[in-house]
C-alpha positions as semicolon CSV with decimal commas, in nm:
position;residue;x (nm);y (nm);z (nm)
1;X;0,000;0,000;0,000
2;X;0,123;0,350;-0,075
3;X;0,034;0,569;0,228
4;X;0,068;0,889;0,028
5;X;-0,200;0,777;-0,223
6;X;-0,559;0,856;-0,127
7;X;-0,772;0,536;-0,118
8;X;-1,042;0,498;-0,385
9;X;-1,376;0,346;-0,287
10;X;-1,522;0,086;-0,528
11;X;-1,841;-0,120;-0,501
12;X;-1,911;-0,463;-0,654
13;X;-2,181;-0,440;-0,921
14;X;-2,312;-0,782;-0,822
15;X;-2,322;-0,810;-0,442
16;X;-2,256;-0,443;-0,348
17;X;-1,950;-0,530;-0,137
18;X;-1,737;-0,219;-0,076
19;X;-1,357;-0,205;-0,100
20;X;-1,091;0,066;-0,062
21;X;-0,813;0,040;-0,315
22;X;-0,501;0,257;-0,293
23;X;-0,500;0,342;-0,660
24;X;-0,641;0,638;-0,841
25;X;-0,988;0,631;-0,996
26;X;-0,833;0,698;-1,337
27;X;-0,618;0,384;-1,308
28;X;-0,905;0,167;-1,178
29;X;-1,134;0,271;-1,463
30;X;-0,892;0,099;-1,704
31;X;-0,875;-0,244;-1,536
32;X;-1,106;-0,530;-1,438
33;X;-1,117;-0,641;-1,075
34;X;-1,258;-0,951;-0,907
35;X;-1,487;-0,933;-0,606
36;X;-1,358;-1,137;-0,312
37;X;-1,709;-1,199;-0,188
38;X;-1,901;-1,326;-0,493
39;X;-1,626;-1,372;-0,753
40;X;-1,785;-1,129;-0,998
41;X;-1,537;-0,972;-1,243
42;X;-1,612;-0,608;-1,329
43;X;-1,461;-0,276;-1,431
44;X;-1,514;-0,007;-1,161
45;X;-1,703;0,303;-1,262
46;X;-1,711;0,638;-1,084
47;X;-1,978;0,908;-1,097
48;X;-1,861;1,254;-1,182
49;X;-1,798;1,464;-0,871
50;X;-2,043;1,744;-0,825
51;X;-1,904;2,099;-0,841
52;X;-1,863;2,260;-0,496
53;X;-2,156;2,474;-0,397
54;X;-2,082;2,851;-0,388
55;X;-2,033;3,002;-0,044
56;X;-2,280;3,240;0,117
57;X;-2,295;3,595;-0,017
58;X;-2,164;3,861;0,219
59;X;-2,454;4,015;0,409
60;X;-2,709;3,758;0,296
61;X;-2,907;3,579;0,562
62;X;-2,779;3,243;0,657
63;X;-2,963;2,959;0,479
64;X;-3,207;2,760;0,686
65;X;-3,083;2,420;0,792
66;X;-3,198;2,142;0,554
67;X;-3,514;1,961;0,651
68;X;-3,458;1,607;0,766
69;X;-3,518;1,352;0,490
70;X;-3,824;1,133;0,531
71;X;-3,769;0,798;0,690
72;X;-3,636;0,547;0,438
73;X;-3,484;0,811;0,203
74;X;-3,113;0,874;0,146
75;X;-3,026;0,549;0,324
76;X;-2,764;0,491;0,054
77;X;-2,599;0,825;0,133
78;X;-2,614;0,745;0,504
79;X;-2,427;0,422;0,445
80;X;-2,178;0,605;0,222
81;X;-2,108;0,863;0,491
82;X;-2,077;0,602;0,763
83;X;-1,858;0,390;0,540
84;X;-1,640;0,694;0,465
85;X;-1,597;0,772;0,833
86;X;-1,518;0,414;0,924
87;X;-1,270;0,402;0,635
88;X;-1,101;0,719;0,756
89;X;-1,085;0,576;1,105
90;X;-0,934;0,251;0,978
91;X;-0,672;0,442;0,778
92;X;-0,588;0,666;1,073
93;X;-0,541;0,364;1,297
94;X;-0,325;0,201;1,035
95;X;-0,106;0,507;0,978
96;X;-0,068;0,564;1,350
97;X;0,044;0,206;1,409
98;X;0,284;0,237;1,113
99;X;0,459;0,526;1,283
100;X;0,442;0,371;1,629
101;X;0,319;0,014;1,680
102;X;0,221;0,095;2,037
103;X;0,037;0,417;1,956
104;X;-0,299;0,239;1,923
105;X;-0,383;-0,059;2,147
106;X;-0,454;-0,388;1,971
107;X;-0,803;-0,407;2,121
108;X;-0,893;-0,072;1,962
109;X;-0,746;-0,176;1,627
110;X;-0,939;-0,506;1,634
111;X;-1,264;-0,333;1,723
112;X;-1,221;-0,085;1,439
113;X;-1,165;-0,377;1,198
114;X;-1,472;-0,557;1,339
115;X;-1,686;-0,245;1,290
116;X;-1,566;-0,217;0,928
117;X;-1,648;-0,584;0,861
118;X;-1,991;-0,552;1,026
119;X;-2,068;-0,249;0,815
120;X;-1,999;-0,448;0,497
121;X;-2,230;-0,725;0,617
122;X;-2,508;-0,484;0,708
123;X;-2,487;-0,312;0,372
124;X;-2,504;-0,648;0,196
125;X;-2,817;-0,741;0,395
126;X;-2,979;-0,407;0,318
127;X;-2,901;-0,456;-0,051
128;X;-3,061;-0,800;-0,036
129;X;-3,373;-0,656;0,129
130;X;-3,385;-0,385;-0,134
131;X;-3,363;-0,645;-0,412
132;X;-3,635;-0,853;-0,244
133;X;-3,860;-0,547;-0,229
134;X;-3,794;-0,477;-0,595
135;X;-3,863;-0,843;-0,681
136;X;-4,192;-0,833;-0,491
137;X;-4,294;-0,516;-0,672
138;X;-4,204;-0,676;-1,005
139;X;-4,409;-0,987;-0,923
140;X;-4,712;-0,778;-0,830
141;X;-4,689;-0,587;-1,156
142;X;-4,642;-0,907;-1,357
143;X;-4,933;-1,082;-1,182
144;X;-5,168;-0,791;-1,246
145;X;-5,077;-0,781;-1,614
146;X;-5,091;-1,159;-1,669
147;X;-5,424;-1,208;-1,493
148;X;-5,585;-0,951;-1,722
149;X;-5,494;-1,155;-2,031
150;X;-5,747;-1,428;-2,116
151;X;-5,623;-1,533;-2,460
152;X;-5,384;-1,824;-2,402
153;X;-5,152;-1,760;-2,697
154;X;-5,115;-1,391;-2,608
155;X;-5,065;-1,481;-2,243
156;X;-4,780;-1,722;-2,319
157;X;-4,601;-1,456;-2,522
158;X;-4,635;-1,209;-2,235
159;X;-4,506;-1,465;-1,985
160;X;-4,196;-1,525;-2,196
161;X;-4,128;-1,154;-2,239
162;X;-4,168;-1,086;-1,868
163;X;-3,957;-1,391;-1,774
164;X;-3,659;-1,264;-1,973
165;X;-3,703;-0,911;-1,841
166;X;-3,769;-0,998;-1,476
167;X;-3,509;-1,275;-1,448
168;X;-3,238;-1,091;-1,644
169;X;-3,229;-1,357;-1,915
170;X;-3,111;-1,312;-2,270
171;X;-3,320;-1,581;-2,441
172;X;-3,543;-1,874;-2,356
173;X;-3,855;-2,072;-2,430
174;X;-4,174;-2,189;-2,260
175;X;-4,299;-2,545;-2,293
176;X;-4,646;-2,675;-2,208
177;X;-4,759;-3,032;-2,167
178;X;-4,975;-3,158;-2,450
179;X;-5,306;-3,262;-2,284
180;X;-5,350;-3,551;-2,528
181;X;-4,999;-3,703;-2,530
182;X;-4,835;-3,564;-2,216
183;X;-4,532;-3,456;-2,424
184;X;-4,369;-3,117;-2,374
185;X;-4,419;-2,889;-2,673
186;X;-4,249;-2,553;-2,729
187;X;-4,526;-2,294;-2,712
188;X;-4,320;-1,975;-2,742
189;X;-3,949;-1,892;-2,772
190;X;-3,728;-1,585;-2,770
191;X;-3,384;-1,565;-2,930
192;X;-3,366;-1,939;-3,006
193;X;-3,499;-1,952;-3,359
194;X;-3,189;-2,118;-3,505
195;X;-3,168;-2,388;-3,240
196;X;-3,539;-2,469;-3,252
197;X;-3,549;-2,453;-3,632
198;X;-3,265;-2,705;-3,638
199;X;-3,490;-2,953;-3,463
200;X;-3,338;-2,921;-3,119
201;X;-3,665;-2,845;-2,942
202;X;-3,700;-3,217;-2,891
203;X;-3,355;-3,231;-2,734
204;X;-3,453;-2,959;-2,493
205;X;-3,787;-3,124;-2,418
206;X;-3,623;-3,455;-2,335
207;X;-3,335;-3,291;-2,148
208;X;-3,331;-3,018;-1,889
209;X;-3,692;-2,910;-1,941
210;X;-3,840;-3,259;-1,919
211;X;-3,636;-3,336;-1,609
212;X;-3,759;-3,020;-1,440
213;X;-4,120;-3,092;-1,543
214;X;-4,103;-3,453;-1,425
215;X;-3,929;-3,387;-1,093
216;X;-4,098;-3,054;-1,020
217;X;-3,764;-2,906;-0,908
218;X;-3,577;-2,607;-1,049
219;X;-3,241;-2,623;-1,226
220;X;-2,958;-2,368;-1,225
221;X;-2,599;-2,369;-1,337
222;X;-2,364;-2,072;-1,357
223;X;-2,127;-2,255;-1,594
224;X;-2,293;-2,503;-1,826
225;X;-1,965;-2,583;-1,998
226;X;-1,810;-2,707;-1,676
227;X;-2,117;-2,866;-1,519
228;X;-2,137;-3,246;-1,543
229;X;-2,518;-3,230;-1,515
230;X;-2,536;-3,047;-1,849
231;X;-2,283;-3,250;-2,044
232;X;-2,551;-3,494;-2,161
233;X;-2,756;-3,216;-2,325
234;X;-2,588;-3,164;-2,661
235;X;-2,805;-2,868;-2,761
236;X;-2,696;-2,670;-2,456
237;X;-2,331;-2,767;-2,496
238;X;-2,331;-2,648;-2,858
239;X;-2,486;-2,314;-2,770
240;X;-2,307;-2,013;-2,626
241;X;-2,515;-2,033;-2,308
242;X;-2,316;-2,038;-1,987
243;X;-2,571;-1,975;-1,714
244;X;-2,894;-2,178;-1,739
245;X;-3,213;-2,143;-1,533
246;X;-3,519;-2,369;-1,571
247;X;-3,821;-2,374;-1,340
248;X;-4,138;-2,585;-1,345
249;X;-4,483;-2,450;-1,420
250;X;-4,715;-2,618;-1,170
251;X;-5,075;-2,554;-1,070
252;X;-5,158;-2,719;-0,738
253;X;-5,030;-3,075;-0,785
254;X;-5,035;-3,074;-1,167
255;X;-4,738;-3,015;-1,393
256;X;-4,817;-2,769;-1,673
257;X;-4,471;-2,737;-1,829
258;X;-4,147;-2,541;-1,782
259;X;-3,983;-2,202;-1,838
260;X;-3,623;-2,214;-1,961
261;X;-3,389;-1,913;-1,990
262;X;-3,014;-1,884;-2,031
263;X;-2,743;-1,621;-2,040
264;X;-2,382;-1,563;-2,130
265;X;-2,103;-1,575;-1,870
266;X;-2,057;-1,259;-1,667
267;X;-2,402;-1,120;-1,742
268;X;-2,505;-0,910;-1,441
269;X;-2,790;-1,025;-1,219
270;X;-2,812;-1,384;-1,345
271;X;-2,712;-1,586;-1,041
272;X;-2,845;-1,863;-0,821
273;X;-2,998;-1,594;-0,599
274;X;-3,255;-1,548;-0,879
275;X;-3,411;-1,890;-0,805
276;X;-3,666;-1,773;-0,541
277;X;-3,779;-1,496;-0,775
278;X;-3,797;-1,741;-1,068
279;X;-4,011;-1,986;-0,867
280;X;-4,246;-1,707;-0,755
281;X;-4,270;-1,589;-1,115
282;X;-4,352;-1,941;-1,239
283;X;-4,624;-1,968;-0,973
284;X;-4,787;-1,646;-1,093
285;X;-4,753;-1,759;-1,455
286;X;-4,906;-2,102;-1,378
287;X;-5,210;-1,943;-1,216
288;X;-5,255;-1,712;-1,515
289;X;-5,227;-2,006;-1,758
290;X;-5,489;-2,203;-1,565
291;X;-5,721;-1,901;-1,559
292;X;-5,680;-1,855;-1,934
293;X;-5,760;-2,222;-1,994
294;X;-6,065;-2,195;-1,769
295;X;-6,177;-1,890;-1,965
296;X;-6,135;-2,080;-2,292
297;X;-6,328;-2,378;-2,150
298;X;-6,613;-2,148;-2,048
299;X;-6,612;-1,991;-2,392
300;X;-6,615;-2,334;-2,560
301;X;-6,896;-2,454;-2,334
302;X;-7,092;-2,139;-2,413
303;X;-7,048;-2,211;-2,784
304;X;-7,156;-2,572;-2,730
305;X;-7,455;-2,465;-2,527
306;X;-7,555;-2,214;-2,795
307;X;-7,525;-2,481;-3,064
308;X;-7,712;-2,745;-2,863
309;X;-7,985;-2,503;-2,760
310;X;-8,087;-2,469;-3,123
311;X;-8,244;-2,815;-3,114
312;X;-8,236;-2,945;-2,755
313;X;-8,434;-2,844;-2,449
314;X;-8,239;-2,662;-2,174
315;X;-8,259;-2,961;-1,937
316;X;-8,108;-3,194;-2,199
317;X;-7,835;-2,940;-2,276
318;X;-7,743;-2,931;-1,905
319;X;-7,739;-3,311;-1,894
320;X;-7,509;-3,343;-2,196
321;X;-7,265;-3,075;-2,078
322;X;-7,250;-3,222;-1,726
323;X;-7,151;-3,556;-1,878
324;X;-6,873;-3,393;-2,080
325;X;-6,992;-3,523;-2,415
326;X;-6,810;-3,364;-2,708
327;X;-6,972;-3,235;-3,025
328;X;-6,800;-3,466;-3,269
329;X;-6,906;-3,650;-3,579
330;X;-7,045;-3,997;-3,518
331;X;-7,338;-4,171;-3,360
332;X;-7,478;-4,484;-3,199
333;X;-7,787;-4,698;-3,226
334;X;-8,061;-4,603;-2,984
335;X;-8,425;-4,681;-2,932
336;X;-8,632;-4,363;-2,942
337;X;-8,952;-4,211;-3,079
338;X;-8,970;-3,983;-3,382
339;X;-9,243;-3,723;-3,434
340;X;-9,340;-3,559;-3,762
341;X;-9,588;-3,276;-3,813
342;X;-9,708;-3,109;-4,131
343;X;-9,941;-2,822;-4,212
344;X;-10,265;-2,899;-4,392
345;X;-10,370;-2,633;-4,640
346;X;-10,042;-2,442;-4,642
347;X;-10,060;-2,339;-5,010
348;X;-10,392;-2,147;-4,993
349;X;-10,281;-2,004;-4,657
350;X;-9,956;-1,865;-4,798
351;X;-10,119;-1,727;-5,114
352;X;-10,330;-1,489;-4,905
353;X;-10,030;-1,327;-4,734
354;X;-9,744;-1,096;-4,823
355;X;-9,398;-1,255;-4,780
356;X;-9,316;-1,052;-4,467
357;X;-9,648;-1,139;-4,304
358;X;-9,609;-1,504;-4,397
359;X;-9,265;-1,524;-4,236
360;X;-9,385;-1,351;-3,920
361;X;-9,688;-1,581;-3,878
362;X;-9,487;-1,895;-3,949
363;X;-9,225;-1,789;-3,694
364;X;-9,502;-1,754;-3,436
365;X;-9,628;-2,103;-3,523
366;X;-9,284;-2,271;-3,517
367;X;-9,198;-2,102;-3,186
368;X;-9,507;-2,259;-3,029
369;X;-9,420;-2,599;-3,172
370;X;-9,060;-2,581;-3,043
371;X;-9,181;-2,480;-2,696
372;X;-9,410;-2,784;-2,673
373;X;-9,129;-3,016;-2,790
374;X;-8,888;-2,876;-2,529
375;X;-9,151;-2,896;-2,255
376;X;-9,171;-3,269;-2,319
377;X;-8,790;-3,320;-2,314
378;X;-8,772;-3,360;-2,691
379;X;-8,500;-3,275;-2,941
380;X;-8,594;-3,043;-3,227
381;X;-8,434;-3,205;-3,528
382;X;-8,534;-2,962;-3,800
383;X;-8,800;-2,754;-3,968
384;X;-8,849;-2,878;-4,326
385;X;-9,052;-2,619;-4,512
386;X;-9,383;-2,624;-4,327
387;X;-9,303;-2,957;-4,153
388;X;-9,140;-3,032;-3,818
389;X;-8,932;-3,332;-3,704
390;X;-8,854;-3,403;-3,338
391;X;-8,686;-3,687;-3,146
392;X;-8,768;-3,819;-2,801
393;X;-8,530;-4,041;-2,603
394;X;-8,210;-3,911;-2,766
395;X;-7,944;-3,799;-2,711
396;X;-8,033;-3,854;-2,342
397;X;-8,219;-4,181;-2,304
398;X;-8,570;-4,162;-2,160
399;X;-8,761;-4,487;-2,090
400;X;-9,087;-4,298;-2,147
401;X;-8,986;-4,161;-2,490
402;X;-9,299;-4,293;-2,664
403;X;-9,533;-4,136;-2,408
404;X;-9,347;-3,804;-2,427
405;X;-9,363;-3,801;-2,807
406;X;-9,737;-3,864;-2,811
407;X;-9,795;-3,612;-2,532
408;X;-9,596;-3,356;-2,731
409;X;-9,800;-3,433;-3,045
410;X;-10,128;-3,378;-2,861
411;X;-9,987;-3,058;-2,708
412;X;-9,883;-2,930;-3,052
413;X;-10,233;-2,995;-3,187
414;X;-10,383;-2,803;-2,893
415;X;-10,137;-2,512;-2,932
416;X;-10,208;-2,494;-3,306
417;X;-10,583;-2,494;-3,244
418;X;-10,554;-2,202;-2,998
419;X;-10,332;-2,009;-3,239
420;X;-10,573;-2,060;-3,529
421;X;-10,862;-1,936;-3,314
422;X;-10,661;-1,623;-3,237
423;X;-10,572;-1,562;-3,602
424;X;-10,931;-1,617;-3,709
425;X;-11,052;-1,359;-3,458
426;X;-10,793;-1,116;-3,602
427;X;-10,913;-1,179;-3,957
428;X;-10,604;-1,371;-4,062
429;X;-10,601;-1,693;-4,269
430;X;-10,566;-2,024;-4,085
431;X;-10,456;-2,384;-4,146
432;X;-10,471;-2,728;-3,986
433;X;-10,198;-2,977;-3,900
434;X;-10,143;-3,349;-3,861
435;X;-9,897;-3,548;-3,647
436;X;-9,734;-3,891;-3,682
437;X;-9,521;-4,086;-3,429
438;X;-9,320;-4,406;-3,454
439;X;-9,083;-4,579;-3,211
440;X;-8,786;-4,803;-3,287
441;X;-8,411;-4,837;-3,324
442;X;-8,226;-4,567;-3,518
443;X;-7,872;-4,440;-3,565
444;X;-7,847;-4,114;-3,369
445;X;-7,561;-3,868;-3,358
446;X;-7,392;-3,563;-3,506
447;X;-7,395;-3,607;-3,882
448;X;-7,247;-3,379;-4,147
449;X;-6,900;-3,225;-4,168
450;X;-6,671;-3,079;-3,901
451;X;-6,769;-2,732;-4,024
452;X;-7,144;-2,800;-4,031
453;X;-7,292;-3,077;-3,821
454;X;-7,642;-3,141;-3,688
455;X;-7,776;-3,386;-3,436
456;X;-8,025;-3,612;-3,613
457;X;-8,143;-3,971;-3,649
458;X;-8,154;-4,193;-3,955
459;X;-8,303;-4,532;-4,017
460;X;-8,620;-4,719;-4,112
461;X;-8,802;-4,602;-3,798
462;X;-8,776;-4,243;-3,924
463;X;-8,941;-4,334;-4,255
464;X;-9,224;-4,509;-4,075
465;X;-9,286;-4,201;-3,857
466;X;-9,311;-3,989;-4,172
467;X;-9,569;-4,230;-4,315
468;X;-9,772;-4,210;-3,991
469;X;-9,792;-3,833;-4,036
470;X;-9,894;-3,850;-4,402
471;X;-10,167;-4,105;-4,317
472;X;-10,313;-3,895;-4,035
473;X;-10,630;-3,694;-4,074
474;X;-10,641;-3,317;-4,029
475;X;-10,585;-3,208;-3,665
476;X;-10,514;-3,563;-3,547
477;X;-10,218;-3,776;-3,436
478;X;-10,152;-4,126;-3,571
479;X;-9,900;-4,364;-3,415
480;X;-9,758;-4,696;-3,530
481;X;-9,830;-5,025;-3,360
482;X;-9,477;-5,012;-3,212
483;X;-9,553;-4,685;-3,034
484;X;-9,904;-4,794;-2,933
485;X;-9,765;-5,105;-2,767
486;X;-9,557;-4,881;-2,537
487;X;-9,842;-4,643;-2,439
488;X;-10,155;-4,858;-2,453
489;X;-10,182;-4,889;-2,072
490;X;-10,235;-4,514;-2,022
491;X;-10,362;-4,386;-2,360
492;X;-10,698;-4,381;-2,535
493;X;-10,724;-4,431;-2,912
494;X;-10,882;-4,602;-3,210
495;X;-10,742;-4,876;-3,433
496;X;-10,731;-4,736;-3,789
497;X;-10,631;-5,061;-3,954
498;X;-10,314;-5,140;-4,148
499;X;-10,132;-4,943;-4,416
500;X;-9,855;-5,036;-4,657
501;X;-9,530;-4,852;-4,586
502;X;-9,269;-4,810;-4,856
503;X;-8,976;-5,044;-4,798
504;X;-9,179;-5,274;-4,570
505;X;-9,298;-5,616;-4,688
506;X;-9,572;-5,626;-4,423
507;X;-9,840;-5,370;-4,355
508;X;-9,822;-5,175;-4,027
509;X;-10,116;-5,120;-3,797
510;X;-10,201;-4,755;-3,724
511;X;-10,374;-4,607;-3,419
512;X;-10,544;-4,270;-3,379
513;X;-10,462;-4,137;-3,028
514;X;-10,716;-3,912;-2,855
515;X;-10,555;-3,864;-2,513
516;X;-10,276;-3,987;-2,291
517;X;-10,202;-3,974;-1,918
518;X;-9,847;-4,111;-1,874
519;X;-9,689;-4,181;-1,533
520;X;-9,562;-3,868;-1,357
521;X;-9,189;-3,915;-1,386
522;X;-8,901;-3,780;-1,589
523;X;-8,544;-3,870;-1,663
524;X;-8,413;-3,694;-1,355
525;X;-8,673;-3,856;-1,131
526;X;-8,577;-4,198;-1,266
527;X;-8,214;-4,125;-1,185
528;X;-8,297;-4,032;-0,826
529;X;-8,527;-4,327;-0,763
530;X;-8,279;-4,573;-0,916
531;X;-7,927;-4,476;-0,801
532;X;-7,652;-4,604;-1,029
533;X;-7,351;-4,773;-0,867
534;X;-7,017;-4,811;-1,045
535;X;-6,913;-5,178;-1,047
536;X;-6,701;-5,422;-1,244
537;X;-6,884;-5,754;-1,257
538;X;-6,834;-6,041;-1,500
539;X;-7,159;-6,136;-1,672
540;X;-7,276;-6,398;-1,918
541;X;-7,573;-6,339;-2,144
542;X;-7,768;-6,480;-2,431
543;X;-7,883;-6,258;-2,716
544;X;-8,215;-6,292;-2,892
545;X;-8,163;-6,438;-3,239
546;X;-7,802;-6,544;-3,173
547;X;-7,702;-6,894;-3,063
548;X;-7,458;-6,953;-2,779
549;X;-7,357;-6,763;-2,468
550;X;-7,158;-6,439;-2,464
551;X;-6,956;-6,258;-2,200
552;X;-6,932;-5,898;-2,088
553;X;-6,844;-5,665;-1,800
554;X;-7,111;-5,475;-1,605
555;X;-6,970;-5,125;-1,550
556;X;-7,255;-4,970;-1,354
557;X;-7,577;-5,102;-1,213
558;X;-7,915;-4,978;-1,094
559;X;-8,252;-5,130;-1,012
560;X;-8,379;-5,042;-1,360
561;X;-8,082;-5,125;-1,580
562;X;-7,707;-5,138;-1,635
563;X;-7,418;-5,042;-1,859
564;X;-7,259;-5,348;-2,020
565;X;-6,928;-5,364;-2,211
566;X;-6,886;-5,650;-2,454
567;X;-6,676;-5,753;-2,752
568;X;-6,990;-5,863;-2,939
569;X;-7,217;-5,627;-3,137
570;X;-7,589;-5,576;-3,087
571;X;-7,846;-5,321;-3,206
572;X;-8,082;-5,108;-3,001
573;X;-8,401;-5,302;-2,932
574;X;-8,220;-5,637;-2,895
575;X;-8,329;-5,855;-2,602
576;X;-8,071;-5,999;-2,358
577;X;-8,097;-6,254;-2,078
578;X;-7,820;-6,192;-1,824
579;X;-7,668;-6,365;-1,522
580;X;-7,394;-6,235;-1,291
581;X;-7,270;-6,258;-0,931
582;X;-7,278;-5,966;-0,688
583;X;-6,970;-5,898;-0,470
584;X;-7,161;-6,044;-0,175
585;X;-7,171;-6,377;-0,360
586;X;-7,543;-6,355;-0,430
587;X;-7,633;-6,491;-0,775
588;X;-7,852;-6,286;-1,011
589;X;-7,983;-6,516;-1,284
590;X;-8,196;-6,474;-1,593
591;X;-8,273;-6,100;-1,591
592;X;-8,447;-6,000;-1,914
593;X;-8,322;-5,668;-2,053
594;X;-8,350;-5,466;-2,371
595;X;-8,076;-5,263;-2,541
596;X;-8,186;-4,900;-2,547
597;X;-7,853;-4,764;-2,671
598;X;-7,556;-4,929;-2,839
599;X;-7,226;-4,763;-2,929
600;X;-6,873;-4,855;-3,034
601;X;-6,606;-4,767;-2,779
602;X;-6,228;-4,741;-2,786
603;X;-6,071;-4,679;-2,445
604;X;-5,742;-4,502;-2,376
605;X;-5,572;-4,828;-2,280
606;X;-5,635;-4,965;-2,630
607;X;-5,933;-5,187;-2,543
608;X;-6,211;-5,189;-2,799
609;X;-6,564;-5,318;-2,801
610;X;-6,927;-5,216;-2,757
611;X;-7,114;-5,054;-2,474
612;X;-7,483;-5,120;-2,422
613;X;-7,730;-4,927;-2,208
614;X;-7,973;-5,195;-2,094
615;X;-8,319;-5,145;-1,946
616;X;-8,452;-5,432;-1,736
617;X;-8,777;-5,572;-1,875
618;X;-8,850;-5,870;-1,650
619;X;-8,689;-5,917;-1,307
620;X;-8,795;-6,193;-1,069
621;X;-8,877;-6,113;-0,706
622;X;-8,564;-6,296;-0,592
623;X;-8,344;-6,089;-0,826
624;X;-8,520;-5,769;-0,723
625;X;-8,446;-5,843;-0,359
626;X;-8,078;-5,918;-0,428
627;X;-8,031;-5,602;-0,633
628;X;-8,220;-5,386;-0,385
629;X;-8,012;-5,508;-0,090
630;X;-7,682;-5,458;-0,272
631;X;-7,769;-5,111;-0,406
632;X;-7,898;-5,002;-0,066
633;X;-7,570;-5,099;0,103
634;X;-7,351;-4,942;-0,168
635;X;-7,546;-4,614;-0,187
636;X;-7,532;-4,570;0,189
């Protein structure tokens, strides 16, 4: 040390440690020094000294003493002044002991050194608190911004931008788990176009990022080139990255993906101390991602509900959405009832009206018809010119579909009659209508193209329903013998004889229904009175019209029916005779059941087969007792 050279104060740009170096500021500004505390290498910089303030003017009043700074302000200057005084004291003690070793006692010299060391420690702690406060402020700002963004793609871009800015990164990427495959896919990247374009995104996804996502722990290295943990990741080794930081994106106990950023060696602020901030940032980002996904789910469900509400009653829409059914192309066989209506005398009615008046009156009529269909838990298939087609018992199965269809038909006739009376009183033209209903197995589902699909049913039963309508008299409802068989115990009607239906070799008997009083129950009531229990029971069954015995697995069970999985096909309307053992050991033998819905299934584990919704038709007292006891115990 040169005693005649004034010491120069320098501060580490990384950890804020303060040193006194006996060299001039001009010399220090030309060299790089290494911090003894954190190892950071930096070139000292010195702010320009302020010009001395002019002295007081002769005769002028003395300036008022400066007001004390508010608490918390100028703490940096306070530390500087204290540090300056302690430094002067340390130098004075040193110079005095140089001239005379006994001039200053050792105890005083040691205490001065201890005070200087403590001051460095205190300043480091204050700097850490200041950084923590700044980090907290940054997180609050980031959280507020991210939680206001509901579009997932825009949100991910914002997260990446804020990650690089907040964590002092130079480049990076964000990966999310693919919900379908579980693989990590790069969703957004910054400054890594060449690496990702070269096909290295897969290397990243199976390397550091996948490890972090799988283990749920963060990863940091200050020197990737000398870190054995990174040597296996060729993409990182080939890059110019030195410091690497990767943190998991987790929401509650679920892994969403990872955020990866890296930096070159010596970049300020990119140290292991950034890990707590990075983890807090990833937590805020994960919550924002989950909120954006929830928003998208709500938007998709709203779109589904809007689409379904065009042809389904609100209660059926709620039922479908609660079950999580997707609007996709495809269908299944189901037993249901189909209703057709048509206007009688539409041509003379329309000729007496202007186009605008015709459209307005027809809208009033169709609105009434749709209301009656929905009131009876029906599905509005379509309006075809002046005709209407509706489905009962699909897509949500209803054991009373035939009764509901006929009740809806009678209600539509009554609503039309009241509307015609109103129009007649207003001097408007009127018309009549006729209704036809048939019940049977059809293929039901979303048919069309991905861009334009409609829920509908196709099959021979639909054609028969159309023929019932065309055979009906004005302001009456005709049903087929298949429908009449299902409602005859609580309906009143006349046998109208047999008619020949196109495509049928045998004539079909037709009934004119005057009234119906079905049992007071609905789909939801049936569900409550017959709780369904999830089970996995091996069953054997025989199928009407097929020789031999078949096997299947009962997946859920109630007093009125079951869900059966089997490798063998069957159509809706097919009769089964089933036997199986309950977990208690009680045997259930020879239950007669009918397939009300049949669909192809392909499970995620690769198993394929058919699933049948079965409705029990004939259950012996002994079987009823066994089922009742088991279901009572299982349902609590």
